[in-house]
Residue, then its C-alpha position, 0 to 999 in steps of 0.5 A: m710816548l716821549v723817549e728822552w735820549r742823552p748820550l752817556t760817556v763810554s770808553a772809545s771803541k773801534e766797534n760800532e755795535y753795542d748792547l743796550v740797557a734801558i732804564l725806565i723811570p716815572e717821568e714825574i720824578y725825573e727832572l730834565g736838566k739836573e742830570d749832572n747834579t748828583s745831590t738830586l735823585t735825577g743826578k743819581i739815576y744818571r750816574y747809575a746809568q754811567d756806572i752800568q756802562l762802565a761795569l758792562p763791556r760794550t754796553k750803553a744805557l738809555v734813560l726812558p722817562i715814562p708818563q705814569k698817567n698816560a702810558s699803558p703796558s702795551q705802549i711800554y712793551s712796544v717800545l721795548e720790543k722795537l729796541y730789541l728787534e730793530g735796535q737804535t742807531r746813533g750816527s755809525d753806532h747801533y744799539k740792541l736791547r739786552g736788559a731793562i731796569f724798571l724804577g719806581n711805579i712803572p705800569l706793569p703788565v697783567i697776564s691771564d690764562g683765561k682763568y686767572e690774572i696776575t701782575s708780571v714783568f715777564p711780557y716786557t722781557d719776551f719778544e720772540n715766540t711770545v707766550f703772552t700777547w696784548q689784547s686791547s679788548s681786555e687790556l690784558f696780555m693773554r696766554n698764547n697757547s701756540a708758545n710752549s716754552p716761556h723764555a726771556e730774551i733780555w735780563h731785567g731788574v726791578l727797583n721799587g721804593n719811595l724817593e728816599e729809599l731809591s736815593a739811598f740805593f743809588e748812593k750805595n750802589h755808586t760807592t760799590h762801583e767806586k770801590i771796584k774801580n779802585g781794586e777793592m772787593p766790597a762783597d763776595d759774588s755769591v747767592f743764597f737760594a731758598d725755596l722753602t715750599a719746594e724743599s718741604e715738598r721734596v723732603f723724604n719723611e723716611l730720611l727725615g726720621q733718620y736725620n732726627a735719630r742722628q741727634t741721639f748719637a751726636e756725641d758718639l759721632a763727634y768723638y768718632r766712636y765708630n766701632k761695632h758696638l755703636y753700629q749695633r746700637v744704631s742698627e737697633a735704633f734704625s730698625h725700631n724708628i724707620n717709618p715706611s709710610e710716606g703719608i701720601d694719598d696715592d689713590k685720592d680716597g681721603k686716606t693714606d697708606e691704607d693698602p699695603i703690598d700684600l696682594k689684598d684689597n685692604d680698603g675695598d676699592g677694587k684696587i690692590d696695593e695701590d696706596d702702599g705707604n712706600g715713598f719710593l715704589g711707584i712714586d715720581n720722586d724727581e717729578d719728571g713724568k717717569i716712575d722709578e727710572d733711576e735706581r740706586d746704582g750710582k748711575d744717571n740712568d735717565k740722563d738728567g744730570k742727577t744720580d739715583e734720585d728716583p729709585s723704587t726702594s728706600p736707601f735703607s731697605a738693603m741695610l735692614e736685610e744685611k747680616g753681620g751686625i756685631s761682626i762687622p769690622d770696626t774699620k767698615t762701621k763709619e760708612q754704614i753708620e753714616k748711611m743710617l744716620p744721614a746729614y740733612p742734605e741727604v734728606s732733600k737730595s733731589y731738591v738740592q740737585d735741582s736747585l744747583v741746576f737752576i743756579e747754574n742756569s743763571g750763568r752767574w753762579d755755580g755750586k762754589t758760589s752758592s748755598t742752599v738751606p739744606e747746606l746751611i743746616y748742615l754747616m750749623d749742625t757741624l758747627t754745633s757739634e764742634v762747639l758742644k764737643s769743645v765745651n764737653t771736652k773742657w768740662e771733662t778736663e776740669i772735672e778730672k782736675i777736681v777729682q785728682q786735686d780735691w776729691q782724691k783722699n785716703v780712706r780707711v777700709i777693713t782689710s782683716a778682722v780678729y775673731e776672739y774665742p776662749k782659747g785665743k784669737l784668729s785673724i781673718p782676712v777681709y776682701n773688699y771690692f768696689h765695682g769689681k776691683e779689690t780695694i787693696s789695688i785701688n789707687t785713684a778716686e775714679e776706681c772706686s766711684y762712678f767717675r770712670g771711663s776710658p783714658r784720655t788720649d789727647 
């Protein structure tokens, strides 16, 4: 396989060891001799390699034109493996592979476990205790059962697209590097992580039901109406809406939650209480092979960096047993109400925690520079609440103005009656009431209409 080497300009250094980034590109689209012409795709690729060298400390870039028709994945793997294990020496400088970028339609490996076959770039990054090894007889990278821990030794990137798309990418990428070189920050270094399949599998249906119930009390929460009366209403709604069924067929008999905990064999399968509909008891909620090992005590009992993620009871079980309802002090209601009406991140708490671990393991981002779908939903809910509160408050203000200016009018009411009889007249007082208030003491429109409520304080 032809490997073209062209030294690229780097800053002078007293050290003689460098990291190496290999840029693999189809030979058919790389025109030798046009590296310095940035109006061509070849020139833009070469400039891209120079930008990599300037952006990554102590790094050189190597452009590898690959003949698409003749090169096989095993040959490409052999070249990358040698660059990783042995490196490459130029004069007194030594380079060892640390990253690889695949441009265009580079032949990719097909891996197999003996049953399924899929295309994957992974073998191009795995050189020590390899998980997949090349078999010339099948022309596949077959699973190596003695390697139990898949791990990539180098980082990699894949840039695919037609020639116009690649050209546009390299142009934009170079513009970004120029801005950074000039002290500009073109974009925040952040990541949005979304694995919707995993998230849907990790959502607690019980918590999801309570999150949906939160919308019923959205106005009260927005206006911070935390008091014992709201607590009582939420508690009643909580007791009626909570669903103890997790909808999982624990005993694999085609039915769900058909054998509750009552010490009876309700489904007649010879087992007792094995499909109880409890989404927590006997369930490996954090999928670590252990069951109910991290109870709700605020501690990381299983030492996995997460707290209370695999309990045996619902977070609301204790609440349902609590006494005090209407007698709870107003100052204590906010915490209790928010437990019964969780924000969305609480619905998929274990997924959010696992996502954060995955993000931090990247070595580039952390909780401050990343966001997930549950967090986005929480922000949208918060913004929606603020907008609706603002609009509602404005409407209330305008209605108050209308009531005070246009609706409030003096009206005649009977305050006394005169009874005539043959011997004279008798004046009898008449007592009128509107909504429990005597008319003689009514001074404003809201006092004699349904437009009533507590006074505004802002």
